[in-house]
Backbone as CSV, one residue per row, in Angstrom:
resi,resn,N_x,N_y,N_z,CA_x,CA_y,CA_z,C_x,C_y,C_z
1,MET,-36.215,35.545,-53.866,-36.555,35.045,-54.996,-35.294,34.738,-56.010
2,ALA,-34.819,33.980,-56.771,-33.844,33.959,-57.196,-34.108,34.554,-58.647
3,PRO,-32.882,35.024,-59.251,-32.973,36.064,-60.556,-33.101,34.698,-61.711
4,GLU,-33.888,35.778,-62.699,-34.347,34.788,-64.098,-32.863,34.520,-64.502
5,SER,-32.841,33.384,-65.265,-31.665,32.977,-66.099,-31.614,33.515,-67.678
6,ASP,-31.019,33.919,-68.191,-30.890,34.493,-70.020,-30.661,33.273,-70.627
7,LEU,-30.451,31.958,-70.168,-30.170,31.013,-70.547,-31.544,30.238,-71.260
8,PRO,-31.502,29.476,-72.441,-32.615,29.011,-73.140,-33.205,28.056,-72.223
9,ARG,-34.637,27.486,-72.348,-34.994,26.731,-71.532,-35.194,25.369,-72.609
10,GLU,-34.938,24.393,-71.832,-34.903,22.953,-72.445,-36.621,22.713,-72.763
11,PRO,-36.557,22.031,-73.809,-38.103,21.750,-74.232,-38.737,20.849,-73.205
12,PRO,-40.329,20.555,-72.758,-40.430,19.479,-71.978,-40.375,18.138,-72.671
13,GLY,-39.678,17.022,-71.657,-39.638,15.976,-71.764,-38.104,15.877,-72.312
14,VAL,-37.193,16.597,-72.506,-35.595,16.306,-72.618,-35.141,15.951,-71.191
15,PHE,-34.409,14.631,-71.538,-33.739,14.243,-70.251,-32.597,14.040,-70.911
16,TYR,-31.297,14.541,-69.742,-30.035,14.297,-69.804,-29.431,13.015,-68.761
17,PRO,-29.224,12.031,-69.381,-28.844,11.113,-68.078,-27.507,11.660,-67.467
18,VAL,-27.272,11.207,-66.359,-26.121,11.390,-65.822,-25.099,10.513,-65.367
19,SER,-25.483,9.019,-65.932,-24.854,8.005,-65.290,-25.165,6.917,-66.534
20,ASP,-24.028,6.085,-66.822,-24.272,5.513,-67.447,-23.804,4.043,-67.068
21,ASP,-23.890,3.310,-66.314,-23.570,2.430,-65.535,-22.500,1.671,-65.805
22,ALA,-21.406,2.011,-66.456,-20.284,1.556,-66.988,-19.453,1.927,-65.714
23,GLY,-18.935,0.557,-65.062,-17.781,0.621,-64.256,-16.836,0.650,-64.605
24,GLN,-15.564,0.690,-63.860,-14.139,0.985,-64.319,-13.508,0.363,-63.448
25,SER,-12.247,-0.449,-63.879,-11.393,-1.148,-62.906,-10.767,-0.043,-62.068
26,GLY,-10.049,-1.164,-60.884,-9.003,-0.174,-59.850,-8.161,0.739,-60.473
27,PHE,-7.335,-0.070,-61.443,-6.442,0.360,-62.158,-6.502,1.622,-62.675
28,GLN,-7.755,1.356,-63.662,-8.183,2.759,-64.386,-8.510,4.102,-63.708
29,SER,-9.113,3.839,-62.259,-9.282,4.576,-61.130,-8.257,5.112,-60.970
30,VAL,-6.838,4.125,-60.542,-5.555,5.202,-60.147,-5.023,5.870,-61.054
31,VAL,-5.251,5.514,-62.632,-4.160,6.257,-63.695,-5.309,7.931,-63.968
32,ILE,-6.752,7.566,-63.487,-7.414,8.871,-63.914,-6.917,9.404,-63.011
33,HIS,-6.983,9.346,-61.533,-6.655,10.234,-60.355,-4.951,10.564,-60.530
34,LEU,-3.992,10.211,-61.020,-2.681,10.604,-61.381,-3.141,11.460,-62.438
35,LEU,-3.566,11.029,-63.321,-3.697,12.198,-64.594,-4.149,13.594,-63.998
36,LEU,-5.193,13.167,-63.116,-6.158,14.736,-62.612,-5.174,15.495,-61.838
37,ASP,-4.373,14.776,-60.837,-3.178,15.648,-60.164,-2.292,16.013,-60.864
38,LEU,-1.741,15.575,-61.982,-0.616,16.200,-62.672,-1.278,16.994,-63.548
39,LEU,-2.168,16.999,-63.926,-2.990,18.238,-65.344,-3.391,19.404,-64.269
40,GLU,-3.670,19.568,-63.127,-4.296,20.419,-62.047,-2.793,21.768,-62.441
41,ASP,-1.893,20.981,-62.553,-0.541,22.016,-62.478,-0.595,22.753,-63.643
42,TYR,-0.871,22.598,-64.779,-0.976,22.884,-66.088,-2.012,23.430,-66.922
43,PHE,-3.209,23.357,-66.077,-4.623,23.708,-66.370,-5.139,24.609,-66.026
44,VAL,-6.080,25.350,-66.217,-7.002,26.099,-65.413,-8.260,25.135,-64.785
45,PHE,-8.774,24.274,-65.406,-9.638,23.444,-64.948,-9.448,22.029,-65.493
46,VAL,-9.672,21.038,-64.704,-9.228,19.510,-65.571,-10.727,18.756,-64.569
47,GLY,-11.368,17.708,-65.212,-12.117,17.231,-65.172,-12.392,15.835,-65.234
48,ALA,-13.076,14.910,-64.670,-12.881,13.369,-65.071,-14.612,13.058,-64.790
49,ASN,-14.863,11.732,-65.643,-15.911,11.075,-65.645,-17.129,12.333,-65.613
50,GLN,-17.636,12.922,-66.303,-18.514,13.949,-66.337,-18.947,14.028,-68.040
51,PHE,-20.562,13.601,-68.001,-21.252,14.007,-69.225,-21.167,15.258,-69.630
52,LEU,-20.226,15.523,-71.293,-20.645,16.934,-71.755,-21.353,16.821,-72.670
53,TYR,-22.762,17.434,-72.451,-23.346,17.405,-73.753,-23.319,18.703,-74.623
54,TYR,-22.808,18.573,-76.149,-22.363,19.414,-77.131,-23.622,19.941,-78.012
55,LYS,-24.707,19.232,-77.668,-25.734,20.339,-78.418,-27.170,20.053,-77.871
56,GLN,-27.421,21.218,-77.521,-28.452,21.408,-76.953,-29.962,20.732,-77.149
57,GLY,-30.834,20.105,-76.515,-32.155,19.701,-76.560,-31.723,17.912,-77.144
58,ASP,-30.402,17.571,-77.343,-30.435,16.104,-78.004,-29.168,15.610,-76.904
59,PRO,-30.177,14.424,-76.335,-29.301,13.753,-75.050,-28.220,12.959,-75.617
60,ARG,-28.334,12.594,-77.066,-27.425,11.327,-77.672,-26.046,12.159,-77.824
61,SER,-26.012,13.446,-78.257,-25.028,14.239,-78.192,-24.165,14.448,-77.101
62,VAL,-23.279,13.332,-76.810,-22.826,13.218,-75.161,-21.551,12.983,-75.436
63,VAL,-20.469,12.901,-74.994,-19.318,12.304,-74.484,-18.920,12.355,-73.078
64,ALA,-18.365,11.451,-72.877,-17.819,10.986,-71.534,-16.085,10.756,-71.171
65,PRO,-15.551,11.705,-71.010,-14.221,11.562,-71.334,-13.589,11.053,-69.816
66,ASP,-12.616,10.068,-69.722,-12.055,9.734,-68.189,-11.532,10.804,-67.662
67,VAL,-10.809,11.406,-68.311,-10.258,12.966,-67.993,-10.074,14.201,-69.058
68,TYR,-10.310,15.086,-68.985,-10.203,16.360,-69.760,-9.769,17.459,-68.954
69,ALA,-8.964,18.543,-69.771,-8.444,20.127,-69.666,-9.231,21.272,-70.168
70,THR,-9.101,22.297,-69.603,-9.888,23.444,-70.316,-8.834,24.434,-70.405
71,PRO,-7.805,24.495,-71.141,-6.873,25.478,-71.018,-7.374,26.730,-71.616
72,ASP,-7.194,27.811,-70.921,-7.511,29.278,-70.708,-8.973,29.127,-70.865
73,LEU,-9.723,28.443,-69.964,-11.101,28.771,-69.774,-11.507,29.325,-68.513
74,PRO,-11.784,30.460,-68.435,-12.241,30.966,-67.070,-13.467,30.349,-66.141
75,PHE,-13.266,29.493,-65.074,-14.083,28.324,-64.720,-14.689,28.753,-63.495
76,GLN,-15.952,29.168,-63.352,-16.369,29.474,-61.979,-17.707,28.166,-62.047
77,THR,-17.727,27.943,-60.865,-18.984,26.791,-60.693,-20.540,27.057,-61.103
78,GLY,-20.679,26.233,-61.692,-22.226,26.360,-62.361,-22.340,27.597,-63.339
79,HIS,-21.213,28.678,-63.925,-21.426,29.277,-64.984,-20.302,28.739,-65.966
80,LEU,-20.521,28.952,-67.200,-19.581,29.053,-68.260,-19.684,29.964,-69.093
81,PRO,-19.074,30.314,-69.775,-19.286,31.578,-70.829,-19.879,31.287,-72.058
82,ARG,-20.978,32.126,-72.246,-22.058,31.937,-73.712,-20.949,31.647,-74.820
83,PRO,-21.505,31.051,-75.482,-20.866,30.753,-76.650,-21.049,32.097,-77.617
84,THR,-20.117,32.590,-78.484,-20.225,33.617,-79.538,-20.365,33.371,-80.581
């Protein structure tokens, strides 16, 4: 049995989309992969093409950067530090 999470649960009916069906050009893909490779040498974690929801319970509060970096963030798959 999996341990219970201490994170708050979403209200029923809240849906967070995982895709926006917006395509990108081949050139954009090359630039994104180049930037990822370069930034990985300087930051703890870099990511790309992911939705980042910044307000819990509001799927409209979202950004989707092509590339982002998280300096000084201890990253562990599936676990982010709780805000204080």
